[in-house]
N, CA, C and O of each residue as an XYZ file, in Angstrom:
592
protein
N      21.186      0.320     16.168
C      21.989      1.744     16.292
C      21.798      2.235     15.328
O      22.119      1.487     14.404
N      21.212      3.664     14.831
C      21.084      4.523     13.477
C      22.846      4.745     13.240
O      23.567      4.977     14.211
N      23.486      4.622     11.613
C      24.721      4.787     11.131
C      24.646      6.038     11.627
O      23.599      6.455     12.120
N      25.988      6.927     11.531
C      26.323      8.367     11.279
C      25.455      9.017     10.372
O      25.600      8.560      9.239
N      24.390     10.143     10.465
C      23.641     10.717      9.291
C      24.410     10.974      8.214
O      25.306     11.659      8.707
N      24.609     10.884      7.231
C      25.136     11.069      6.203
C      24.506     12.225      4.881
O      25.024     13.139      4.240
N      23.148     11.600      4.919
C      22.289     11.638      3.469
C      20.885     11.683      4.379
O      20.771     11.456      5.583
N      20.089     11.966      3.631
C      18.374     11.686      4.135
C      18.072      9.800      3.970
O      17.072      9.226      4.403
N      18.902      9.327      3.445
C      18.324      7.825      2.990
C      17.986      7.124      4.439
O      17.193      6.196      4.280
N      18.406      7.334      5.920
C      17.881      6.951      7.394
C      16.599      7.054      7.314
O      15.771      6.145      7.384
N      16.414      8.278      7.153
C      14.795      8.979      7.633
C      14.159      8.358      6.400
O      13.343      7.466      6.633
N      14.450      8.757      4.778
C      13.266      8.548      4.026
C      12.620      6.664      3.701
O      11.682      6.328      2.978
N      13.686      5.632      4.668
C      13.755      4.487      4.495
C      13.380      4.257      5.889
O      13.499      3.095      6.277
N      12.876      5.282      6.870
C      12.200      4.669      8.135
C      13.308      3.984      8.453
O      12.967      2.821      8.240
N      14.711      3.961      8.927
C      15.172      2.671      9.478
C      15.300      2.543     10.571
O      15.440      1.358     10.872
N      15.338      3.587     11.837
C      15.231      3.648     13.268
C      13.698      2.794     13.582
O      13.622      1.974     14.497
N      12.647      3.090     12.777
C      11.413      2.108     12.989
C      11.402      0.838     12.122
O      10.408      0.125     12.258
N      11.958      0.605     11.608
C      11.898     -0.244     10.306
C      12.975     -1.057     10.034
O      13.086     -1.806      9.063
N      13.833     -0.870     11.002
C      15.039     -1.894     10.470
C      14.856     -3.283     11.134
O      14.439     -3.268     12.292
N      15.173     -4.758     10.422
C      15.039     -6.064     10.571
C      16.439     -6.398     10.904
O      16.489     -7.541     11.357
N      17.434     -5.903     10.855
C      18.673     -6.567     11.499
C      19.834     -6.122     10.365
O      19.700     -6.189      9.143
N      20.702     -5.773     10.914
C      22.369     -5.520     10.296
C      23.393     -6.533     10.446
O      23.545     -7.476     11.223
N      24.059     -6.053      9.461
C      25.519     -6.579      9.679
C      26.509     -5.684      9.746
O      26.282     -4.475      9.682
N      27.773     -6.215      9.889
C      29.114     -5.300     10.306
C      28.739     -4.139      9.308
O      28.495     -3.040      9.805
N      28.678     -4.281      8.044
C      28.238     -2.807      6.869
C      27.078     -2.706      6.601
O      26.791     -1.610      6.121
N      25.859     -3.748      6.764
C      25.105     -3.325      5.584
C      23.607     -2.933      6.634
O      24.037     -3.021      7.784
N      22.661     -2.696      6.676
C      21.481     -2.615      7.082
C      20.123     -2.917      6.504
O      19.763     -2.316      5.491
N      19.400     -3.747      7.042
C      18.112     -4.514      5.895
C      17.336     -3.721      6.595
O      17.560     -3.818      7.802
N      16.389     -2.863      6.272
C      15.054     -2.173      6.474
C      13.762     -2.715      5.688
O      13.957     -3.200      4.574
N      12.693     -2.674      6.104
C      11.251     -2.993      5.232
C      11.241     -1.566      4.602
O      11.603     -0.479      5.051
N      10.717     -1.932      3.440
C      10.521     -0.807      1.981
C       9.000     -0.916      2.583
O       8.269     -1.904      2.515
N       8.673      0.504      3.264
C       7.218      0.876      3.565
C       6.655      0.524      2.457
O       5.928     -0.468      2.404
N       6.944      1.389      1.274
C       6.049      0.890     -0.001
C       6.244     -0.658     -0.625
O       7.143     -0.865     -1.440
N       5.441     -1.610     -0.236
C       5.311     -2.929     -0.493
C       5.240     -3.132     -1.407
O       4.115     -3.563     -1.658
N       6.227     -3.055     -2.722
C       5.959     -3.451     -4.017
C       5.326     -5.458     -4.257
O       4.474     -5.831     -5.063
N       5.893     -6.103     -3.536
C       5.575     -7.511     -3.793
C       5.760     -7.740     -1.547
O       6.469     -7.149     -0.733
N       4.934     -8.628     -1.429
C       5.300     -9.001      0.289
C       6.652     -9.102      0.814
O       7.377     -9.930      0.263
N       7.164     -8.370      1.841
C       8.723     -8.729      2.143
C       9.368     -7.812      1.326
O      10.591     -7.904      1.223
N       8.842     -7.047      0.797
C      10.250     -5.921     -0.337
C      10.832     -5.033      1.259
O      10.181     -4.690      2.245
N      12.401     -4.879      0.914
C      13.304     -4.448      1.577
C      14.201     -3.706      1.029
O      14.270     -3.734     -0.200
N      14.943     -3.016      1.639
C      16.016     -1.735      1.586
C      17.116     -2.276      2.191
O      17.197     -2.403      3.413
N      18.164     -2.680      1.244
C      19.657     -3.129      1.744
C      20.311     -1.973      1.964
O      20.670     -1.536      0.870
N      20.664     -1.212      2.909
C      21.743     -0.010      2.833
C      22.628     -0.242      3.240
O      22.677     -0.876      4.293
N      23.825      0.201      2.535
C      25.324      0.128      3.398
C      25.484      1.180      4.498
O      25.156      2.313      4.147
N      25.965      1.029      5.886
C      25.834      2.116      6.808
C      27.042      3.054      6.518
O      27.113      3.991      7.314
N      28.020      3.016      5.549
C      29.224      4.144      5.622
C      28.291      4.832      4.027
O      27.652      4.209      3.179
N      28.528      6.042      4.124
C      27.771      6.844      2.167
C      29.144      6.360      1.691
O      30.311      6.589      2.007
N      28.466      5.543      0.737
C      29.152      5.111     -0.380
C      28.131      5.473     -1.661
O      26.950      5.148     -1.781
N      28.848      6.141     -2.450
C      27.819      6.022     -4.012
C      27.840      5.162     -4.977
O      26.955      5.188     -5.832
N      28.872      4.228     -5.011
C      28.747      3.063     -6.257
C      29.344      1.966     -5.501
O      29.810      2.195     -4.385
N      29.371      0.763     -6.022
C      29.600     -0.118     -5.994
C      31.481     -0.741     -5.845
O      32.035     -1.734     -5.374
N      31.924      0.552     -6.569
C      33.183      0.096     -6.651
C      34.033      0.981     -5.561
O      35.247      0.997     -5.356
N      33.030      1.671     -4.970
C      33.672      2.598     -3.894
C      33.612      1.856     -2.471
O      33.994      2.444     -1.459
N      33.171      0.682     -2.436
C      32.989     -0.157     -1.592
C      34.503     -0.196     -0.590
O      35.542      0.136     -1.161
N      34.546     -0.486      0.448
C      35.856     -0.926      0.990
C      35.820     -2.613      0.772
O      34.926     -3.458      0.798
N      37.111     -2.630      0.569
C      37.146     -4.495      0.925
C      36.148     -5.026      1.711
O      35.290     -5.771      1.236
N      36.185     -4.688      2.953
C      35.763     -5.183      3.864
C      34.074     -4.909      3.732
O      33.304     -5.804      4.081
N      33.679     -3.914      3.326
C      32.383     -3.933      3.015
C      31.889     -4.772      2.077
O      31.220     -5.700      2.531
N      32.027     -4.719      0.830
C      32.254     -5.736     -0.040
C      32.282     -7.503      0.526
O      31.339     -8.233      0.222
N      33.098     -7.869      1.101
C      33.077     -9.139      1.958
C      32.178     -8.834      2.734
O      32.477     -9.575      3.670
N      31.270     -8.286      3.066
C      29.735     -8.221      4.098
C      29.090     -8.440      3.525
O      28.261     -9.257      3.926
N      28.954     -7.882      2.119
C      28.013     -8.329      1.164
C      26.860     -9.459      1.010
O      25.649     -9.304      1.164
N      27.424    -10.401      0.734
C      27.168    -11.531      0.772
C      26.535    -12.405      1.867
O      25.681    -13.268      1.665
N      27.204    -11.979      3.357
C      26.641    -12.024      4.592
C      25.467    -11.327      4.600
O      24.663    -11.914      5.324
N      24.975    -10.259      4.081
C      23.311     -9.511      4.128
C      22.799    -10.420      3.314
O      22.180    -11.358      3.818
N      22.949    -10.332      1.884
C      22.234    -11.305      1.531
C      21.924    -12.668      1.603
O      20.979    -13.098      0.942
N      22.656    -13.479      2.384
C      22.395    -14.764      2.825
C      21.421    -14.618      4.046
O      20.636    -15.444      4.512
N      21.675    -13.428      4.400
C      20.449    -13.554      6.087
C      19.475    -13.003      5.526
O      18.558    -13.344      6.274
N      18.899    -12.220      4.516
C      17.679    -11.290      3.530
C      17.057    -12.752      3.392
O      15.983    -13.133      3.859
N      18.089    -13.570      2.552
C      17.399    -14.966      1.515
C      16.828    -16.122      2.890
O      15.859    -16.797      2.544
N      17.188    -16.310      3.930
C      17.009    -17.276      5.047
C      15.918    -16.367      5.776
O      14.877    -16.923      6.126
N      16.088    -15.003      6.029
C      14.867    -14.606      6.460
C      13.209    -14.499      5.389
O      12.105    -15.010      5.576
N      13.575    -13.878      4.629
C      12.578    -14.232      3.400
C      12.214    -15.052      3.146
O      11.123    -14.981      2.580
N      12.795    -16.386      3.347
C      12.591    -17.724      3.041
C      11.534    -18.411      3.925
O      10.526    -19.069      3.668
N      12.169    -17.996      5.124
C      11.235    -18.424      6.657
C      10.238    -17.962      6.357
O       9.256    -18.681      6.177
N      10.193    -16.684      6.221
C       8.746    -16.136      6.588
C       7.819    -16.053      5.004
O       6.647    -16.015      5.380
N       7.822    -16.021      3.910
C       7.192    -15.719      2.959
C       7.461    -16.521      2.000
O       6.584    -16.404      1.145
N       8.722    -17.756      1.528
C       9.198    -18.632      0.732
C       8.796    -17.942     -0.392
O       7.904    -18.477     -1.052
N       9.234    -16.887     -0.772
C       9.246    -16.654     -1.972
C      10.038    -17.408     -3.200
O      10.900    -18.279     -3.087
N       9.558    -16.889     -4.286
C       9.851    -17.759     -5.594
C      11.091    -17.523     -6.444
O      11.537    -18.216     -7.359
N      11.634    -16.157     -5.826
C      13.022    -15.391     -6.391
C      13.086    -14.315     -5.419
O      12.297    -14.222     -4.479
N      14.101    -13.444     -5.671
C      14.388    -12.412     -5.340
C      14.937    -11.607     -6.400
O      15.685    -12.040     -7.276
N      14.563    -10.495     -6.295
C      15.000     -9.063     -7.536
C      16.209     -8.319     -6.562
O      15.789     -8.321     -5.405
N      17.401     -7.762     -6.634
C      18.017     -7.096     -6.540
C      18.610     -6.135     -6.906
O      19.766     -6.241     -7.316
N      17.805     -4.658     -6.837
C      17.908     -3.769     -7.493
C      18.854     -2.549     -7.381
O      18.384     -1.848     -6.485
N      19.831     -2.048     -7.817
C      20.421     -0.873     -7.337
C      19.921      0.652     -8.072
O      20.891      1.409     -8.052
N      19.352      0.961     -8.369
C      19.067      1.980     -9.400
C      19.785      3.076     -8.577
O      20.956      3.319     -8.867
N      19.402      3.512     -7.937
C      20.259      4.875     -7.615
C      19.742      6.114     -8.212
O      20.492      7.084     -8.102
N      18.814      6.265     -8.718
C      18.831      7.882     -9.566
C      18.095      8.651     -8.571
O      18.298      9.829     -8.866
N      17.293      8.586     -7.475
C      16.706      9.503     -6.649
C      18.204      9.663     -5.540
O      18.855     10.687     -5.331
N      18.413      8.346     -5.003
C      19.353      8.355     -3.817
C      20.484      8.112     -4.057
O      20.747      7.082     -4.679
N      21.410      8.909     -3.673
C      22.622      8.671     -4.173
C      23.422      7.473     -3.560
O      24.137      6.766     -4.269
N      23.270      7.268     -2.186
C      23.975      6.160     -1.197
C      23.488      5.204     -1.443
O      22.261      5.108     -1.418
N      24.379      4.059     -1.800
C      24.145      2.789     -2.274
C      23.304      1.953     -1.218
O      23.473      1.663     -0.034
N      22.370      1.707     -2.120
C      21.409      0.558     -1.253
C      21.018     -0.293     -2.615
O      21.358     -0.176     -3.792
N      20.263     -1.084     -2.002
C      19.718     -2.473     -2.889
C      17.958     -2.074     -2.487
O      17.695     -1.967     -1.290
N      17.051     -1.913     -3.306
C      16.111     -2.732     -3.402
C      15.739     -4.261     -3.613
O      15.980     -4.855     -4.663
N      15.093     -4.870     -2.446
C      15.335     -5.877     -2.395
C      13.719     -6.372     -2.811
O      12.757     -5.979     -2.150
N      13.580     -7.238     -3.935
C      11.744     -7.316     -4.145
C      11.718     -8.715     -4.463
O      11.977     -9.226     -5.553
N      11.278     -9.448     -3.079
C      11.122    -10.731     -3.439
C       9.492    -10.894     -4.801
O       8.532    -10.161     -5.038
N       9.884    -12.011     -5.260
C       8.871    -12.561     -6.218
C       8.384    -13.731     -6.495
O       9.055    -14.721     -6.785
N       6.781    -13.648     -6.393
C       5.806    -14.513     -6.202
C       5.124    -14.843     -7.509
O       4.386    -14.165     -8.223
N       5.496    -15.846     -7.599
C       4.249    -16.471     -8.804
C       2.575    -16.350     -8.774
O       1.655    -15.956     -9.491
N       2.805    -16.960     -7.454
C       0.819    -16.636     -6.855
C       0.726    -15.632     -6.223
O       1.584    -14.923     -5.698
N      -0.256    -15.571     -6.267
C      -1.006    -14.378     -5.183
C      -0.350    -14.779     -3.616
O       0.411    -15.739     -3.490
N      -0.724    -13.975     -2.543
C      -0.494    -14.753     -1.599
C      -1.536    -13.346     -0.745
O      -1.695    -12.139     -0.930
N      -2.207    -14.712      0.527
C      -3.022    -13.095      0.832
C      -2.415    -13.424      2.922
O      -2.530    -14.460      3.578
N      -1.962    -12.377      3.249
C      -1.788    -12.163      4.520
C      -2.188    -11.101      5.142
O      -2.390     -9.981      4.670
N      -2.345    -11.615      6.641
C      -2.887    -10.296      7.447
C      -4.144     -9.504      6.662
O      -4.130     -8.279      6.540
N      -5.439    -10.500      6.046
C      -6.268     -9.730      5.295
C      -6.028     -8.931      4.096
O      -6.783     -8.041      3.706
N      -5.130     -9.228      3.627
C      -4.603     -8.278      1.952
C      -3.685     -8.984      1.524
O      -2.769     -9.649      2.006
N      -4.220     -8.643      0.162
C      -4.203     -9.793     -1.167
C      -2.614     -8.764     -1.792
O      -2.532     -7.645     -2.298
N      -1.461     -9.910     -1.406
C      -0.242     -9.447     -2.203
C      -0.401    -10.005     -3.621
O      -0.686    -11.192     -3.778
N      -0.196     -9.042     -4.823
C       0.021     -9.787     -5.805
C       1.631     -9.310     -6.426
O       2.203     -8.307     -5.998
N       2.019     -9.905     -7.128
C       3.178     -9.930     -8.221
C       2.636     -9.398     -9.760
O       2.973    -10.052    -10.747
N       1.915     -8.370     -9.888
C       1.463     -8.391    -10.993
C       2.634     -8.302    -12.422
O       2.121     -8.187    -13.535
N       3.852     -8.347    -12.337
C       4.840     -8.340    -13.136
C       5.571     -9.443    -13.026
O       6.696     -9.531    -13.516
N       4.952    -10.447    -12.326
C       5.855    -11.903    -12.444
C       6.178    -12.179    -13.878
O       5.403    -11.963    -14.810
N       7.565    -12.747    -13.996
C       8.037    -13.532    -15.026
C       8.827    -12.132    -15.884
O       9.566    -12.417    -16.827
N       8.602    -10.439    -15.456
C       9.707     -9.783    -16.086
C      10.005     -8.829    -14.616
O       9.712     -9.116    -13.456
N      10.543     -7.877    -15.040
C      10.921     -6.763    -14.165
C       9.819     -6.268    -12.983
O       8.615     -6.277    -13.239
N      10.191     -5.955    -12.031
C       9.163     -5.749    -10.753
C       8.376     -4.420    -11.303
O       8.992     -3.507    -11.853
N       7.443     -4.405    -11.170
C       6.569     -3.060    -11.141
C       7.062     -2.131     -9.872
O       6.826     -2.741     -8.829
N       7.690     -0.811     -9.624
C       7.777     -0.459     -8.633
C       6.297      0.450     -8.396
O       6.084      0.978     -7.305
N       5.672      0.522     -9.122
C       4.652      1.478     -8.936
C       3.503      0.690     -8.076
O       2.529      1.334     -7.684
N       3.612     -0.592     -7.807
C       2.354     -1.391     -7.432
C       1.931     -0.982     -6.106
O       2.535     -0.429     -5.187
N       0.595     -1.445     -6.254
C      -0.313     -1.083     -5.161
C       0.313     -1.497     -3.586
O       0.821     -2.614     -3.489
N       0.285     -0.782     -2.603
C       0.675     -1.194     -1.264
C      -0.171     -0.991     -0.200
O      -0.968     -0.054     -0.153
N      -0.017     -1.953      0.793
C      -0.856     -2.183      1.481
C      -0.907     -1.052      2.976
O       0.172     -0.486      3.150
N      -1.802     -0.762      3.818
C      -2.086      0.149      4.531
C      -0.939      0.240      5.761
O      -0.220     -0.714      5.463
N      -0.528      0.661      6.613
C       0.428      0.816      7.634
C       0.007     -0.159      8.061
O       0.623     -1.103      7.567
N      -0.896     -0.540      8.880
C      -1.066     -1.909     10.035
C      -0.326     -3.026      8.963
O       0.874     -3.285      9.058
N      -0.948     -3.464      8.238
C      -0.461     -4.376      7.350
C       1.147     -4.392      7.270
O       1.721     -5.333      7.818
N       1.824     -3.509      6.687
C       3.534     -3.555      6.789
C       3.830     -3.678      8.319
O       4.770     -4.429      8.580
N       3.325     -3.198      9.175
C       3.814     -3.201     10.391
C       3.574     -4.677     10.890
O       4.212     -5.121     11.844
N       2.767     -5.316     10.311
C       2.600     -6.802     10.451
C       3.440     -7.561      9.846
O       4.056     -8.382     10.525
N       3.657     -7.483      8.518
C       4.949     -8.067      7.912
C       6.191     -7.688      8.430
O       7.190     -8.407      8.436
N       6.107     -6.456      8.899
C       7.724     -6.145      9.685
C       7.841     -6.806     11.098
O       8.938     -6.904     11.649
N       6.899     -7.173     11.565
C       7.036     -8.205     12.681
C       7.208     -9.524     12.375
O       7.894    -10.334     12.999
N       6.607     -9.697     11.462
C       6.785    -11.452     10.685
C       8.467    -11.702     10.368
O       9.243    -12.487     10.913
N       8.680    -10.809      9.372
C      10.250    -10.573      9.322
C      11.211    -10.585     10.518
O      12.139    -11.389     10.606
N      10.947     -9.688     11.394
C      11.944     -9.541     12.508
C      11.852    -10.711     13.467
O      12.821    -11.006     14.166
N      10.547    -11.483     13.528
C      10.461    -12.994     14.298
C      11.601    -14.279     12.926
O      12.519    -15.067     13.154
N      11.029    -13.956     11.871
C      11.754    -15.127     10.974
C      13.149    -14.924     11.338
O      13.881    -15.852     11.684
N      13.554    -13.575     11.250
C      14.715    -13.168     11.368
C      15.553    -13.780     12.785
O      16.767    -13.978     12.760
N      14.912    -13.977     13.702
C      15.703    -14.420     14.598
C      15.624    -16.143     14.907
O      16.338    -16.839     15.629
N      14.705    -16.422     14.234
C      14.442    -17.984     14.001
C      15.344    -18.949     12.590
O      15.502    -20.170     12.606
N      15.814    -18.028     11.496
C      16.422    -18.824     10.854
C      18.064    -18.678     10.928
O      18.782    -19.454     10.298
């Protein structure tokens, strides 16, 4: 179920077709522009514009969402590390870009996923696979979430 519309973040990140799972206060959506294999967006269900504006309940639920993300990504792709980025320079709605990091390239569904800046900050302008590959990654993540 899509949260009440508050801004364009839900359509921008394709929530309706791209949600992997949600917790009480957070939604986890595939990032259509895959910076690295399994890149996600973690979105607060209520329109909040800063960490300080989270309710105690939303703040307490954030580790639950992070744990589920880490279990799901671990089961699906075994990343070497995860980066959580809360940049909010374009979209004011509180959200995190979750970027799995890989020391070595991975080939999946016929696509070579690279992490060109391993060891440093992720490059958000990295090449991204075509939609059919992203759809397969989404299916992998949904299946891994159910078994993790």
